[in-house]
N, C-alpha and C positions, 0 to 999 in steps of 0.2 A: 504494500500500500504506500510505500514511501515515495515512489515516483510521482503519483498524483495526489499526494496527501493534502495539498492545498485546495482541492475541489470540495472536500468535506472538512468542516472545522474540527479541530481536535476535540472540543467539548461535545459536539454532536456525535462524532465517532465513538467517543467513550460512553456517552449516554446510550446509544444504540447497542454497543457491545455489552453493556451491563444488562440491558433489557433482554438480549439474546443469550445471556449467560456465558459470554466469551471473555469478558474483561478480567476475570480471575486469572486466566492464562497470561494475559498481557501484564497484569500486575505482578504475577509470579516471576515473569521474565524481566522484571525491572523496567517496564514501560516499552519493551520491544514488541513490535507486531510481527516479527519474523517467524514465530512459531504458530501463528494463527492460520488455520487451513484456508485454502482457496475457497472452499465452500462457505466457510464462515465469513470471509471477506465479501463474497458475493451476496450473502444474506444481509450484511451491513449496508452494502450499496443499494440493494433492493429496498430495504427499509428507508434509507435516506431519500430515495426517489419517491416512495409513497408519501413521505412527509412533505417533500417539495411540491408534489402534485396537490396535496390537500391545501397547502398554503396559497397556491395559485388560484384555486377554485374559490 
């Protein structure tokens, strides 16, 4: 996620990760997102898109 990390704010990413139960892994790794699976990263992006779409409506 580091290459495009500026597309989603750090706070929003962390909030969604907490909601999806992924943030414990990030916290355990000292804030590194490197061990978060591609599937979980995709779920975070999907959730962020849903939130953005709701904001536009």
